[in-house]
C-alpha positions in Angstrom: 75.4 167.6 121.7 76.1 164.6 119.5 77.4 161.3 120.9 81.1 161.8 119.7 81.2 165.2 121.5 79.8 163.6 124.6 82.4 160.9 124.4 85.2 163.4 124.0 84.0 165.3 127.0 84.1 162.0 129.0 87.7 161.4 128.0 88.8 165.0 128.8 88.0 164.3 132.4 91.1 162.1 132.6 93.2 165.1 131.8 92.2 167.0 134.8 94.6 166.3 137.6 97.2 163.7 138.3 94.9 160.9 139.6 92.7 160.8 136.5 95.8 160.7 134.3 97.2 157.9 136.4 93.9 156.1 136.0 94.0 156.5 132.3 97.5 155.1 132.1 96.4 152.2 134.3 93.6 151.5 131.9 96.1 151.4 129.0 98.6 149.2 130.8 96.3 146.8 132.5 95.7 144.6 129.5 99.5 144.2 129.3 99.4 142.5 132.7 97.0 139.9 131.4 98.3 139.6 127.8 102.0 140.4 127.6 103.0 139.1 131.1 101.1 135.9 130.8 102.5 135.1 127.3 106.0 136.2 128.3 106.1 134.0 131.3 105.7 130.8 129.3 106.6 132.1 125.9 108.9 129.1 125.1 109.0 126.7 128.1 110.1 123.7 125.9 113.2 125.7 124.9 114.3 125.9 128.5 113.9 122.3 129.6 117.7 122.1 130.0 117.2 124.2 133.2 115.1 121.5 134.9 117.3 119.3 137.2 116.8 115.6 136.6 118.6 112.7 138.3 120.3 110.2 136.1 121.2 106.8 137.6 123.3 104.3 135.6 123.6 101.0 137.4 124.0 99.0 134.2 126.8 96.4 134.5 127.0 95.6 130.8 126.8 92.3 129.1 128.4 90.2 126.3 126.5 89.1 123.2 128.2 86.9 120.5 131.6 87.9 121.8 130.8 91.7 121.7 130.7 93.8 124.8 127.4 95.7 125.2 127.1 98.7 127.4 123.6 100.0 126.7 123.5 102.1 129.9 126.7 104.0 129.0 125.4 104.6 125.5 122.1 106.1 126.7 123.9 108.2 129.4 126.3 109.6 126.8 123.4 110.5 124.4 121.5 112.2 127.2 124.5 114.3 128.2 124.9 115.5 124.7 121.2 116.4 124.5 119.6 119.6 125.8 116.5 117.9 127.1 117.1 118.3 130.9 119.8 119.4 133.3 121.2 115.9 134.0 122.8 115.0 137.4 124.5 111.6 137.6 123.8 110.4 141.1 123.2 107.1 143.0 119.9 105.4 143.2 119.4 106.5 146.8 120.2 110.1 146.1 117.9 110.1 143.2 115.0 108.7 145.2 115.6 111.3 148.0 116.0 114.1 145.5 112.7 113.4 143.7 111.0 113.2 147.1 112.3 116.5 148.5 112.1 118.4 145.2 115.8 118.6 144.5 115.1 116.8 141.2 111.8 117.0 139.3 112.2 113.3 138.3 114.8 110.6 137.8 115.8 108.1 135.1 117.4 104.8 136.1 119.1 102.1 134.0 119.0 99.0 136.2 122.0 96.7 136.6 120.6 94.0 134.2 119.6 96.5 131.5 122.3 95.4 129.0 121.9 91.8 129.8 118.1 91.9 129.1 118.8 93.6 125.7 121.5 91.1 124.8 119.1 88.3 125.7 117.2 88.9 122.4 119.8 86.7 120.7 119.5 83.9 123.3 116.9 81.2 124.2 115.1 83.3 126.8 114.7 86.9 125.5 113.7 89.6 128.0 112.7 93.2 127.7 115.0 95.9 129.1 113.3 98.4 131.3 114.1 102.1 131.8 112.8 103.2 135.2 111.3 106.7 135.5 110.3 108.2 138.8 108.2 111.4 139.0 106.6 113.4 141.7 103.5 115.4 140.8 103.8 117.2 144.1 106.9 118.9 142.6 105.2 119.8 139.3 102.5 118.0 137.3 103.5 119.4 133.9 107.1 118.3 134.2 105.8 114.8 134.7 103.7 115.0 131.5 106.7 116.4 129.6 109.0 113.7 130.9 106.7 111.0 129.6 107.0 112.3 126.1 110.7 112.8 126.3 111.5 109.4 127.8 109.2 107.8 125.3 111.5 109.1 122.7 114.5 107.8 124.7 112.9 104.4 125.0 112.2 104.3 121.3 115.7 105.3 120.4 117.1 102.6 122.7 114.7 100.0 121.4 115.6 100.9 117.8 119.3 100.5 118.5 118.8 97.1 120.2 116.5 96.0 117.4 119.1 97.0 114.8 121.8 95.0 116.5 119.5 91.9 116.7 118.4 92.2 113.1 122.0 92.7 112.0 122.8 89.3 113.6 119.9 87.8 111.8 121.0 89.1 108.4 124.6 87.8 109.1 123.0 84.4 109.9 121.2 84.6 106.6 124.5 85.2 104.8 126.0 82.1 106.6 123.0 80.0 105.6 123.3 81.3 102.1 126.9 80.3 101.9 126.3 76.8 103.3 123.4 76.3 101.0 125.6 77.2 98.0 128.1 74.6 99.2 125.4 72.1 99.6 124.2 72.9 96.1 127.7 72.3 94.7 127.9 69.0 96.6 124.5 68.0 95.2 125.9 68.8 91.7 128.8 66.5 92.4 126.5 63.9 93.8 124.3 64.2 90.7 127.4 63.6 88.5 128.6 60.7 90.5 125.2 59.0 90.6 124.9 59.7 86.8 128.2 57.8 86.3 126.9 55.0 88.6 123.7 54.8 86.6 125.7 54.4 83.4 127.8 51.7 85.1 124.8 49.9 86.3 123.3 50.0 82.8 126.5 48.7 81.4 126.5 45.9 84.1 122.9 45.0 83.2 123.8 44.9 79.5 126.9 42.7 80.2 124.9 40.4 82.4 122.3 40.1 79.6 125.1 38.8 77.4 126.3 36.6 80.2 122.8 35.2 80.6 122.7 34.4 76.9 126.1 32.6 77.1 125.2 30.7 80.3 122.0 29.7 78.6 123.8 28.3 75.6 126.3 26.6 77.9 123.5 25.0 79.9 121.7 23.9 76.8 124.9 22.5 75.3 125.8 20.6 78.4 122.3 19.3 78.6 122.7 17.9 75.0 126.1 16.6 75.9 124.8 14.9 79.0 122.0 13.3 77.0 124.5 12.2 74.3 126.8 10.9 77.0 124.0 8.9 78.4 123.2 7.5 75.0 126.9 6.9 74.6 127.1 5.1 77.9 124.1 2.9 77.1 125.3 2.2 73.6 128.9 1.5 74.6 127.7 -0.7 77.3 125.6 -2.7 74.9 128.5 -2.8 72.4 130.8 -4.0 75.2 128.2 -6.6 76.2 127.9 -7.6 72.5 131.6 -7.8 71.9 132.0 -9.7 75.1 129.3 -12.2 74.0 130.9 -12.3 70.6 134.3 -12.9 72.1 133.0 -15.6 74.4 131.3 -17.4 71.5 134.3 -17.0 69.3 136.8 -18.2 71.9 134.5 -21.0 73.0 133.7 -22.3 69.6 136.7 -21.4 67.6 136.4 -24.6 65.8 132.8 -23.9 65.0 133.5 -20.3 64.1 134.3 -20.7 60.5 130.9 -21.6 59.4 129.5 -19.0 61.9 131.7 -16.2 60.5 130.7 -17.3 57.0 127.1 -17.1 58.0 127.4 -13.8 60.1 129.9 -11.7 58.1 127.4 -9.1 57.3 126.1 -8.8 60.9 129.6 -8.5 62.3 130.5 -5.9 59.7 127.4 -3.8 60.4 128.1 -4.0 64.2 131.7 -2.9 63.8 130.7 0.0 61.5 128.1 1.1 64.2 130.8 1.0 66.8 133.2 3.0 64.6 130.6 5.7 63.9 129.5 5.9 67.6 133.1 6.4 68.7 133.6 9.2 66.2 130.5 11.0 67.4 131.6 10.8 71.0 135.0 12.2 70.2 133.4 15.2 68.5 131.1 15.9 71.5 134.2 15.7 73.9 135.9 18.4 71.9 132.9 20.7 72.1 132.8 20.2 75.9 136.5 21.0 76.3 136.1 24.2 74.2 132.8 25.5 75.8 133.6 25.0 79.5 136.5 27.5 79.8 134.6 30.1 77.7 131.6 30.0 80.1 133.9 30.3 83.1 135.7 33.3 81.6 132.4 35.1 80.9 131.1 34.5 84.4 134.4 35.8 85.9 134.2 38.9 83.6 130.7 39.7 84.8 131.7 39.2 88.5 134.7 41.4 88.2 132.7 44.2 86.5 130.1 44.2 89.2 132.8 44.1 91.9 134.5 47.2 90.4 131.1 49.1 90.3 130.5 48.2 94.0 133.9 49.4 95.0 133.7 52.7 93.1 130.2 53.6 94.3 129.9 52.2 97.8 133.5 52.2 99.3 133.7 55.9 98.2 130.1 57.0 99.2 128.2 58.2 96.2 125.1 56.1 96.4 122.5 55.9 99.2 122.7 52.9 101.6 119.7 51.1 100.0 121.3 51.2 96.6 124.6 49.9 97.9 122.8 47.0 99.7 121.3 45.9 96.4 124.6 46.3 94.6 126.3 44.2 97.2 123.8 41.4 96.7 124.3 41.5 93.0 128.1 41.3 93.5 127.7 38.2 95.7 125.4 36.5 93.2 127.9 37.2 90.4 130.7 35.7 92.5 128.6 32.6 93.1 127.9 32.2 89.4 131.7 32.5 88.6 132.4 29.8 91.2 129.9 27.4 89.6 131.5 28.1 86.2 134.9 27.4 87.7 133.6 24.1 89.0 132.4 23.1 85.6 135.7 24.1 84.0 137.6 22.3 86.8 135.5 19.2 86.2 136.5 19.3 82.6 140.1 20.1 83.5 140.2 17.4 86.2 138.9 14.8 83.7 141.3 16.0 81.0 143.5 13.0 81.5 140.6 10.6 81.5 139.1 12.4 78.6 142.3 12.2 76.7 142.5 8.5 77.4 138.9 8.1 76.6 139.5 9.9 73.3 142.4 7.7 72.7 140.4 4.6 73.4 137.6 5.9 71.3 140.1 6.5 68.5 141.5 3.0 68.9 138.0 1.5 69.1 136.9 3.6 66.0 140.0 2.4 64.1 139.6 -1.2 65.1 135.9 -1.2 64.6 136.3 0.4 61.2 139.0 -2.1 60.4 136.8 -5.0 61.5 133.9 -3.5 59.4 136.2 -3.3 56.5 137.4 -6.8 56.9 134.2 -8.4 58.0 133.4 -9.7 54.5 136.6 -11.7 54.6 136.6 -12.8 58.3 135.9 -16.4 57.5 139.1 -16.5 55.4 141.3 -15.8 58.4 139.7 -17.1 61.5 142.6 -16.9 63.8 143.2 -13.3 62.8 139.5 -12.6 63.3 139.4 -14.2 66.7 142.4 -12.1 67.7 140.7 -9.0 66.4 137.4 -9.9 68.1 139.2 -10.2 71.4 140.9 -6.9 70.9 137.6 -5.4 69.9 136.0 -6.8 73.0 138.8 -5.3 75.2 138.4 -1.9 73.5 134.6 -1.9 73.8 135.0 -2.6 77.5 137.3 0.3 77.9 135.0 2.6 75.9 132.0 1.5 78.0 133.9 2.3 81.2 135.0 5.7 79.9 131.6 6.5 78.6 130.1 5.9 82.1 132.7 8.2 83.7 132.0 10.8 81.0 128.3 10.6 81.6 128.7 11.0 85.3 130.9 14.1 84.9 128.7 15.7 82.3 125.7 15.1 84.6 127.5 17.2 87.3 128.5 19.8 84.8 125.0 20.0 83.4 123.6 20.6 87.0 126.3 23.3 87.6 125.6 25.0 84.2 121.9 25.1 85.1 122.6 26.7 88.4 125.0 29.1 86.6 122.3 30.1 84.1 119.7 30.6 86.9 122.2 32.7 89.0 123.1 34.8 86.0 119.4 35.3 85.4 118.9 36.5 89.0 122.0 38.7 88.7 120.6 40.2 85.5 117.3 40.9 87.2 119.0 42.5 90.1 121.2 44.6 87.8 118.1 45.8 85.9 116.4 46.7 89.2 119.6 48.4 90.3 119.7 50.4 87.1 116.0 51.5 87.6 116.9 52.6 91.2 119.9 54.4 89.9 117.8 56.2 87.3 115.5 57.4 90.1 118.5 58.5 92.1 119.7 60.5 89.2 116.3 62.2 88.9 116.1 62.7 92.6 119.6 64.1 92.9 118.8 66.5 90.0 115.8 67.8 91.9 117.8 68.1 95.1 120.5 70.1 93.2 117.9 72.4 91.6 116.1 72.9 94.8 119.3 73.8 96.7 120.2 76.3 93.9 116.8 77.8 94.0 116.9 78.0 97.8 120.3 79.6 97.7 118.9 82.3 95.4 116.0 83.0 97.7 118.2 83.2 100.9 119.4 86.8 101.2 123.1 87.6 101.3 123.6 91.2 102.3 126.8 93.2 102.6 127.4 95.6 105.5 125.9 98.5 103.7 122.7 96.6 102.7 122.4 95.2 106.2 122.7 98.6 107.8 120.0 100.0 105.5 117.6 97.1 106.1 118.1 96.9 109.8 117.4 100.6 110.0 114.1 100.2 108.2 113.0 97.0 110.1 114.0 98.4 113.5 111.9 101.5 112.9 109.6 100.5 110.0 107.0 103.3 110.6 108.2 106.9 110.8 105.9 109.8 111.5 106.1 112.3 108.7 104.4 115.4 110.1 103.5 118.4 108.1 102.5 121.6 109.9 100.5 123.6 107.5 100.7 126.7 109.6 103.2 126.0 112.4 103.3 128.1 115.5 107.0 128.8 116.2 106.6 128.5 120.0 104.3 127.9 122.9 103.5 131.6 123.4 102.4 132.1 119.8 100.1 129.2 120.1 98.4 130.6 123.2 98.3 134.3 122.0 94.8 133.9 120.4 93.6 132.9 123.8 95.2 135.5 126.1 94.8 138.5 123.8 91.0 138.6 123.9 91.2 137.8 127.6 93.3 141.0 128.2 90.9 143.1 126.0 87.9 141.8 127.9 89.6 142.7 131.2 90.5 146.1 129.7 86.8 146.8 128.9 85.7 145.6 132.3 88.1 147.8 134.1 87.3 150.8 131.8 83.7 150.7 132.9 84.8 150.8 136.5 86.0 154.4 136.0 83.6 155.4 133.1 79.9 155.3 133.5 78.1 153.0 131.0 75.4 155.7 130.5 76.6 159.3 130.0 75.1 161.4 132.8 75.0 164.6 130.7 73.1 162.8 128.0 70.7 161.4 130.6 70.2 164.7 132.2 69.7 166.5 128.9 67.0 164.0 127.9 68.9 162.8 124.8 67.7 159.9 122.8 68.4 156.4 124.1 70.7 155.6 121.1 72.8 158.8 121.7 73.1 158.0 125.4 74.2 154.4 124.6 76.8 155.6 122.0 78.0 158.3 124.3 78.9 155.7 127.0 80.3 153.2 124.5 82.6 155.3 122.3 85.0 156.5 125.1 85.7 152.8 126.1 86.1 151.9 122.4 88.7 154.6 122.1 90.5 153.4 125.2 90.2 149.8 123.9 91.9 150.8 120.6 94.8 152.4 122.6 95.0 149.2 124.7 95.1 147.1 121.6 97.9 149.1 120.0 99.9 149.1 123.2 99.4 145.3 123.8 100.2 144.3 120.2 103.3 146.6 120.1 104.7 145.1 123.3 103.9 141.5 122.1 105.5 142.1 118.7 108.5 144.1 119.5 109.3 143.2 123.1 108.0 139.6 123.5 108.5 138.5 119.8 105.1 137.6 118.5 105.1 137.2 114.7 101.8 137.4 112.9 101.0 136.0 109.5 98.6 138.9 108.9 99.6 141.7 111.3 97.4 144.5 109.9 94.4 142.1 109.7 95.1 141.0 113.3 95.1 144.6 114.7 92.1 145.6 112.7 90.2 142.5 113.8 91.1 143.3 117.4 89.6 146.8 117.1 86.3 145.1 116.2 86.8 142.7 119.2 87.4 145.5 121.7 84.3 147.3 120.3 82.2 144.2 120.8 83.5 143.5 124.3 82.9 147.1 125.2 79.3 147.0 124.0 78.6 143.8 126.0 80.3 145.0 129.2 78.5 148.4 128.8 75.1 146.7 128.5 75.6 144.4 131.5 76.7 147.4 133.7 73.8 149.6 132.3 71.1 147.0 132.8 72.2 145.4 136.1 74.1 148.2 137.7 76.5 147.0 140.4 75.5 143.4 139.9 76.4 143.8 136.2 80.1 143.9 137.2 79.8 140.5 138.7 78.0 139.2 135.6 80.8 140.6 133.5 83.3 138.6 135.4 81.1 135.5 135.3 80.6 135.8 131.6 84.4 136.1 131.2 84.8 132.8 133.1 82.2 131.0 130.9 84.0 132.3 127.8 87.4 131.2 128.9 86.3 127.7 129.8 84.3 127.1 126.6 86.4 128.9 124.0 88.8 126.0 123.5 91.8 128.2 123.9 94.1 125.6 125.5 92.7 122.1 124.8 90.2 121.3 122.0 86.7 122.1 123.3 85.6 118.5 122.4 87.7 117.4 125.4 85.6 119.6 127.8 82.4 118.4 129.4 79.2 118.7 127.4 78.1 121.9 129.2 81.0 123.8 127.8 80.6 122.2 124.4 77.0 123.5 124.4 78.1 127.0 125.3 81.0 127.2 122.8 79.2 128.3 119.6 77.1 130.9 121.4 79.8 133.1 123.0 81.8 135.7 121.1 85.2 134.7 122.5 85.0 131.3 120.9 84.8 132.9 117.5 87.5 135.4 118.4 90.0 132.6 119.4 89.3 130.7 116.1 89.8 133.9 114.0 93.0 135.0 115.7 94.6 131.6 115.1 94.1 132.0 111.4 95.3 135.6 111.5 98.4 135.0 113.6 99.6 131.6 112.4 97.9 131.6 108.9 95.2 129.6 107.2 91.9 130.2 105.5 90.0 133.3 106.4 86.6 131.7 106.6 86.5 131.6 110.4 87.7 135.3 110.4 84.8 136.5 108.4 82.4 134.4 110.4 83.8 135.9 113.6 83.4 139.4 112.2 79.8 138.7 111.5 79.2 137.3 115.0 81.0 140.2 116.6 79.1 142.7 114.6 75.8 141.1 115.6 76.8 141.0 119.3 77.9 144.6 119.1 74.7 145.8 117.5 72.6 143.7 119.9 74.4 144.9 123.0 74.1 148.6 121.9 70.4 148.0 121.3 69.9 146.5 124.7 72.0 149.4 126.2 69.7 151.8 124.5 66.7 150.1 126.0 68.4 150.3 129.4 69.1 154.0 128.8 65.5 154.6 128.0 64.5 153.0 131.3 67.1 155.1 133.2 65.4 158.2 132.1 62.5 157.3 134.4 63.3 157.5 138.1 62.1 154.8 140.3 62.4 153.9 144.0 65.0 151.2 143.1 67.2 153.9 141.5 66.7 156.2 144.5 67.4 153.4 147.0 69.4 150.7 145.2 69.7 147.4 147.0 73.4 147.0 146.2 76.1 149.7 145.6 79.6 149.0 144.4 
């Protein structure tokens, strides 16, 4: 009989009686206990977190920041109530601690009394970090503690982001205030630049005016110097004339009787002397007129310069436009101009005070000039009229004395005026130098104020001035500058779908293991009939494969229609599982055929090794090196990788690789089973008296 016939006979045994039928049903249902029940029990645990009781303690007393009331604890509490994260119970701190300890609550979240105050401190001088307090108890449940760390990390991030946005919004508002004040400062700098520009022009005008005043004071000083020199000569000349006329008068009066011959002998000398006196008197009168005209003009010019500088000082310093240093220089210049004007007034006053004497002097000079000219004209005939000559000589002597006295007073006054004019010229020179220095400083101030104005305008352009919408956008980005943009190429919709590639092969392995507990790995009929080793191996393998196919159909039907497992490639998944159950059946068959009762223990041990090294829960790289070494050499590792691609999607490379590996394991296991069958055809003492029977 061929192997399929032998397999069919083996399966017909389960139709004889109630107990075999019940055993067959148990074989079909048993994988559901491992696969369907396991997956169903934690199919979507994260979707039911709202059933986990968690204590919520809000002790926050709030705080005030920049006049705004901050209640961060209330905000977080309200947000947690609206979420479906946990089943929140608002309790006191003591109740929360006791509840976490006795298991009433899996964990607790506490917002301390100073929570808002610490958050608000970010805008003060001593910023502090607000702390959310989480208390867990792994004695209640370890996984809940792990989940809570993830959930509360998101809560902390949300609270930090909100606090950061509030703080950053205040910073942007401050930027807007700084921008406004900088714009005002720039406008003030523009006004300062304009005022300093006007002051610079005024200082230039002052320097130009003082230049003209310096030229005028120089002319005045030089003119008075010449007048003083002329007055000195006049004083000396008039004195000698007076002495000569006095000597002449003394001689004439003393020797009147002897004068006739004297006059006759000295007519020409007398005439020349009288003519000299007349000419000198005329020259002195001309110089007196020049002095009277020049002194008031010089005084007026000095006053004009002083008044101009005084106006500039009042406009620029009493209404602050210039810096203090410039105002100090301008004040010195104003004082120097006032001193110059005073000296000019002194000269003018001197001339004015001497006006009566000058008038008298001018009159005396006129009389002297007239008399001297008359004498000069009449000198050739003096001897003809001696008495008249004596009288005229006496008159001439008297006039010459008066002229000499007036010339002395004039010389003294002009000496004082010449000294004052020299001081005036020197003071105006110093004032001019100061005005030119002031003008240079004002020019620098104009340039500096221009740079200040430009700098403030540039600064105002660089300082941000955001409106409410722009502030909201920027604070959102700056408070949470890095966002995680995740892209699931082939997303598993829930926890159960992600673990299905791990539990499905587990259930099929268990199904094959239990099947060989009721079905012999080597068909007894075939052994007794002396069939070939391959026929014996296939006869023991095919019934379990058939049962495995039924187990697979039942398991996947329940998982899909009852539990809700969705597969990206449903037909491919089922077909691949048929290959899996065939491979597992071959491996379990060989272990049982080769090692007998001990093989069942080895089957269970091999299952444990595959479960721990398959990477079905955590990546295998997180396991110890021993399991990493086993991972590529065990079939379940390849089965798990292939089922992930078939159920959730992805490339089929791992699927084809798994098919090749499973085919190799299947062929190898059947070959080894055939070898074991060949050995079973020879009876030994060990077979007759086995050491262990299960």
